[in-house]
C-alpha positions as CSV (number, residue, x, y, z in Angstrom):
1,M,0.0,0.0,0.1
2,L,1.3,3.5,-0.9
3,S,0.4,6.9,-0.6
4,V,2.0,10.0,-2.4
5,T,2.4,12.9,0.3
6,T,4.3,14.9,-2.8
7,P,3.9,14.2,-6.5
8,A,6.3,15.2,-8.9
9,P,5.5,18.4,-10.8
10,T,6.1,16.8,-14.0
11,R,6.5,13.1,-14.8
12,R,8.1,13.6,-18.7
13,L,11.2,11.6,-19.2
14,T,12.9,14.4,-21.4
15,R,12.4,18.0,-22.4
16,L,10.8,19.7,-25.3
17,E,14.1,21.0,-26.5
18,H,15.7,17.8,-26.2
19,V,13.7,16.5,-29.2
20,T,13.2,19.5,-31.4
21,G,16.5,19.7,-31.4
22,E,17.3,16.3,-33.1
23,I,13.9,16.2,-35.1
24,G,14.3,19.8,-36.5
25,S,10.7,20.9,-35.9
26,A,8.9,23.5,-34.4
27,D,5.6,21.9,-33.5
28,A,6.1,22.4,-30.0
29,A,2.5,21.1,-29.0
30,T,2.4,17.8,-31.1
31,I,5.9,16.8,-29.9
32,A,4.9,17.7,-26.3
33,R,2.0,15.2,-26.4
34,L,4.1,12.8,-27.9
35,I,6.5,13.1,-25.2
36,D,3.9,12.8,-22.8
37,H,2.5,9.8,-24.4
38,A,6.2,8.3,-24.6
39,S,6.8,8.6,-21.1
40,A,3.5,6.9,-20.3
41,A,4.6,3.9,-22.4
42,I,8.1,3.8,-20.9
43,E,6.6,3.9,-17.6
44,N,4.1,1.0,-18.3
45,Y,6.7,-0.8,-20.2
46,C,9.1,-1.0,-17.0
47,G,6.5,-1.9,-14.5
48,G,4.3,0.9,-14.2
49,L,6.0,3.0,-11.6
50,P,6.8,6.4,-11.9
51,F,10.6,7.4,-12.7
52,A,10.0,11.0,-11.1
53,R,10.8,11.8,-7.7
54,E,7.9,11.8,-5.2
55,L,7.8,11.9,-1.8
56,V,5.7,8.6,-0.5
57,V,4.2,6.9,2.8
58,E,4.4,3.0,2.1
59,S,3.1,0.4,4.4
60,V,4.8,-3.0,3.5
61,P,5.4,-6.5,5.0
62,G,8.2,-7.9,6.9
63,Y,9.3,-11.6,6.3
64,G,11.9,-12.0,8.9
65,G,15.2,-11.2,6.8
66,L,17.6,-8.6,7.0
67,E,16.3,-6.2,4.1
68,L,12.9,-4.7,3.9
69,G,11.6,-3.6,0.3
70,L,10.3,-0.7,-0.9
71,S,8.7,0.3,-4.6
72,R,10.0,3.6,-5.5
73,T,13.6,3.7,-6.4
74,P,16.2,5.0,-6.4
75,I,15.8,5.8,-2.5
76,T,17.1,9.2,-2.0
77,V,16.0,9.7,1.8
78,V,14.3,7.9,4.1
79,D,12.2,10.2,7.0
80,S,10.8,7.6,9.0
81,V,10.1,4.0,9.8
82,L,7.4,2.7,11.8
83,F,6.7,-0.4,13.2
84,D,2.9,0.1,14.4
85,S,3.6,2.8,16.2
86,E,6.8,2.2,17.3
87,V,9.7,4.2,15.6
88,V,12.6,2.3,13.8
89,T,16.0,3.7,13.5
90,D,18.8,1.0,13.7
91,Y,18.5,0.7,9.7
92,V,20.6,2.2,6.8
93,I,19.9,2.6,2.9
94,G,21.5,-1.2,1.5
95,N,20.6,-0.9,-1.9
96,R,19.3,2.6,-3.3
97,D,18.5,1.3,-6.7
98,E,16.8,-2.0,-5.7
99,G,14.8,-0.1,-2.9
100,M,16.5,-1.8,0.2
101,L,16.7,-0.9,3.6
102,Y,19.2,-2.9,5.7
103,R,19.0,-4.1,9.3
104,Q,21.1,-6.0,11.3
105,A,18.5,-6.9,13.9
106,G,16.0,-8.0,10.9
107,W,12.8,-6.9,10.0
108,S,9.9,-8.8,11.9
109,W,8.2,-11.4,10.0
110,T,4.7,-10.0,10.2
111,D,2.6,-13.1,9.4
112,Q,-1.0,-13.7,10.6
113,V,-1.7,-17.2,12.4
114,A,-4.6,-19.5,11.7
115,L,-6.8,-21.2,14.0
116,G,-8.9,-18.4,14.8
117,L,-6.2,-16.0,16.2
118,A,-7.1,-13.3,13.8
119,G,-5.1,-10.1,13.2
120,R,-1.9,-9.1,13.7
121,Q,-0.4,-12.0,15.5
122,R,2.8,-13.2,15.5
123,W,4.2,-17.0,15.6
124,P,5.5,-19.1,17.1
125,G,2.3,-19.0,20.0
126,R,-0.5,-21.1,18.7
127,G,-1.7,-21.9,15.5
128,S,0.5,-21.6,12.1
129,P,1.2,-19.1,9.9
130,L,-1.2,-18.4,6.9
131,P,0.7,-18.9,3.4
132,R,1.3,-15.4,2.0
133,G,-0.5,-13.7,5.4
134,E,1.8,-11.2,6.2
135,E,0.4,-7.6,6.7
136,P,1.9,-4.4,5.8
137,R,2.8,-3.5,9.2
138,F,6.0,-1.2,8.6
139,A,5.0,2.2,7.2
140,V,8.3,3.9,5.4
141,T,8.1,7.6,4.5
142,Y,10.8,8.5,2.0
143,L,11.7,10.2,-1.1
144,G,12.1,7.7,-4.2
145,G,12.7,8.5,-7.9
146,Y,14.4,10.8,-10.1
147,I,14.6,14.6,-10.7
148,V,13.6,14.1,-14.5
149,P,15.1,16.5,-17.1
150,E,12.6,18.9,-17.4
151,Q,13.3,20.0,-14.1
152,N,16.9,20.7,-14.8
153,R,17.7,24.4,-15.1
154,E,19.4,24.5,-19.0
155,G,20.6,27.6,-20.2
156,V,18.8,30.1,-18.1
157,A,19.8,33.7,-17.3
158,T,18.7,33.5,-13.6
159,V,21.1,31.4,-11.6
160,S,23.8,32.9,-9.5
161,V,26.5,31.7,-7.5
162,D,27.5,32.9,-3.6
163,G,30.9,32.0,-2.5
164,A,30.0,33.4,1.2
165,D,27.9,30.1,1.5
166,D,29.1,28.0,-1.1
167,S,25.7,28.0,-3.0
168,F,23.9,28.3,-6.3
169,N,20.8,30.7,-6.3
170,D,18.2,31.1,-8.7
171,T,16.0,34.4,-8.6
172,A,13.3,32.4,-10.9
173,A,13.0,30.4,-7.4
174,L,12.8,27.1,-9.9
175,F,15.3,24.4,-8.3
176,P,13.6,21.1,-7.7
177,S,11.4,21.1,-4.3
178,L,12.4,17.7,-3.6
179,L,16.4,18.3,-4.0
180,R,17.7,16.7,-0.7
181,A,21.3,16.8,0.7
182,G,23.2,14.0,-0.9
183,D,21.8,14.6,-4.2
184,V,24.7,15.6,-7.2
185,V,24.1,19.0,-9.0
186,V,26.1,19.3,-12.3
187,A,26.9,23.1,-13.1
188,S,28.2,24.3,-16.6
189,G,28.4,27.6,-18.2
190,F,29.8,29.8,-15.7
191,G,32.9,32.2,-16.0
192,V,34.8,31.0,-13.4
193,S,35.8,27.6,-13.4
194,A,35.5,26.7,-9.8
195,N,31.8,26.8,-10.2
196,N,31.5,24.0,-13.4
197,G,31.6,20.3,-12.2
198,R,29.9,17.9,-10.1
199,F,29.0,19.0,-6.5
200,V,27.1,17.1,-3.9
201,V,24.2,18.8,-2.5
202,A,24.6,20.0,1.4
203,G,22.6,21.5,4.3
204,V,18.8,21.8,3.0
205,P,18.3,23.2,-0.8
206,T,15.3,25.3,-1.6
207,A,13.7,26.3,-4.6
208,S,16.0,29.4,-4.8
209,K,19.1,28.0,-3.0
210,I,21.3,25.1,-3.4
211,P,24.1,24.8,-0.9
212,V,26.9,22.5,-1.7
213,S,30.0,20.7,-0.1
214,A,32.8,22.7,-2.1
215,A,34.5,26.1,-2.2
216,L,32.5,28.0,-5.0
217,A,33.6,31.6,-6.3
218,T,30.8,34.5,-6.1
219,E,29.5,35.2,-9.7
220,S,26.6,37.0,-10.6
221,A,24.0,35.7,-12.8
222,S,24.3,35.7,-16.8
223,V,22.7,34.0,-19.9
224,G,24.1,30.3,-20.4
225,R,24.0,29.0,-17.2
226,T,22.8,25.1,-16.5
227,L,22.3,22.9,-13.8
228,T,21.4,19.3,-14.0
229,F,20.5,17.1,-11.0
230,E,21.4,13.5,-10.0
231,P,20.7,11.2,-7.4
232,P,23.0,10.1,-4.7
233,G,26.5,8.8,-6.0
234,G,26.1,4.9,-6.9
235,C,22.6,5.2,-8.4
236,R,21.9,4.2,-11.9
237,P,22.3,6.9,-14.2
238,F,19.0,7.9,-15.7
239,L,20.4,9.1,-19.3
240,D,19.6,5.6,-20.9
241,V,15.9,6.2,-19.9
242,E,16.0,9.7,-21.4
243,K,17.3,8.4,-24.5
244,A,14.7,5.8,-24.7
245,C,12.1,8.7,-24.8
246,I,13.5,10.7,-27.0
247,E,13.9,8.0,-29.8
248,T,10.3,7.1,-29.1
249,V,9.3,10.5,-30.1
250,K,11.5,10.3,-33.0
251,A,10.2,7.0,-34.2
252,W,6.6,8.2,-33.7
253,W,7.1,11.5,-35.6
254,F,8.4,10.1,-38.7
255,E,6.1,7.3,-38.7
256,R,2.9,9.7,-39.4
257,A,3.3,10.1,-42.8
258,S,4.4,6.6,-43.4
259,N,1.5,3.7,-44.0
260,P,3.0,0.8,-42.6
261,N,1.4,-1.1,-45.0
262,V,3.0,0.1,-48.2
263,T,6.5,-1.7,-48.8
264,E,7.0,0.2,-52.1
265,K,5.8,2.7,-54.1
266,Q,6.5,4.3,-57.2
267,V,5.4,7.7,-59.2
268,G,7.1,8.0,-62.5
269,G,11.1,7.7,-61.9
270,L,10.3,8.0,-58.0
271,R,10.8,5.2,-56.0
272,I,10.1,5.2,-52.4
273,S,10.0,2.1,-49.9
274,H,9.2,1.7,-46.5
275,G,10.1,-0.7,-44.1
276,G,13.8,-1.7,-45.7
277,G,17.4,0.2,-45.3
278,P,19.8,0.7,-42.6
279,A,17.1,2.6,-40.5
280,A,14.3,0.2,-40.3
281,P,15.7,-1.5,-37.2
282,S,15.5,1.7,-34.9
283,L,12.0,2.5,-36.2
284,R,10.5,-1.3,-35.8
285,V,7.7,-1.4,-33.3
286,D,9.1,-4.4,-30.8
287,Y,6.8,-3.9,-27.6
288,Q,4.2,-2.2,-26.2
289,G,4.4,0.6,-29.0
290,L,8.0,1.0,-28.3
291,P,11.0,0.6,-31.3
292,A,13.1,-2.1,-31.0
293,I,16.3,0.1,-29.8
294,C,14.1,1.7,-26.7
295,V,13.6,-1.9,-25.9
296,G,17.4,-2.5,-25.9
297,L,17.8,0.7,-23.6
298,L,14.7,-0.1,-20.9
299,R,15.7,-4.1,-20.6
300,P,17.8,-3.3,-17.4
301,W,14.9,-1.1,-15.8
302,I,12.2,-3.5,-16.4
303,H,12.4,-5.2,-13.0
304,R,13.6,-2.2,-11.1
305,G,12.5,-2.0,-7.5
306,R,10.0,-4.1,-6.0
307,A,6.6,-4.2,-7.7
308,A,3.9,-2.2,-5.4
């Protein structure tokens, strides 16, 4: 059982300009719709779980092991874990990409017991455990997912640097609201070399200020500043998911004017064929409307995390 406390502001898996730059079209409205459709198709292909970061409360059962599985990945920050009303603190994030919390003392087996002992009973005692009768007694509040590309600040003129507190600042107040300490910000386009590179977010970031754990140099806002955002170190890169979205939109865009049932047509001396040539494999539909090249990119993501 899962409830979303803070939803993602967008679930698009790429930016409009990342697609238009490759297609060479200015039909922004159509391409934006295709991005939405492609993002949804990719989510469905990969198990139906959003890639975009959200703050959620998830209730899960315990199986008596050392790891507790969560569905939204990668795990960024865990705010709290409750076992019924008891606060659990002796755990660490084990594997962010797999959604695992590790606890040396183990996670209690939350089984139900047969023979008339109903509800939240634990075995041993009397009776026997019911098969697949574990109750979701652990309630975990956590941030899971990625800051998706549309939330990046790319080529903007409102971002400056404050060397006094080693922070990036945005007068437009458009930094991602779910950014947290431990995330990575990648900066480029600044005039001072010390302000370009990869930095770990520190302290408490806000929509207008991101403190980092590095020495920055004061620099005023200017055009062409870019900040992109990545999850904590060790997490799986997101770029192949965005590439799959871009390639899906491109394939759908170029197929709009093609009749898939026509393999060849000739008008006078002009002959046009569809479905052949070196470009065909990337455009051929493979699964759930996705091109084959995208299915290859997404294969490692099909079983990410645990099914909700």
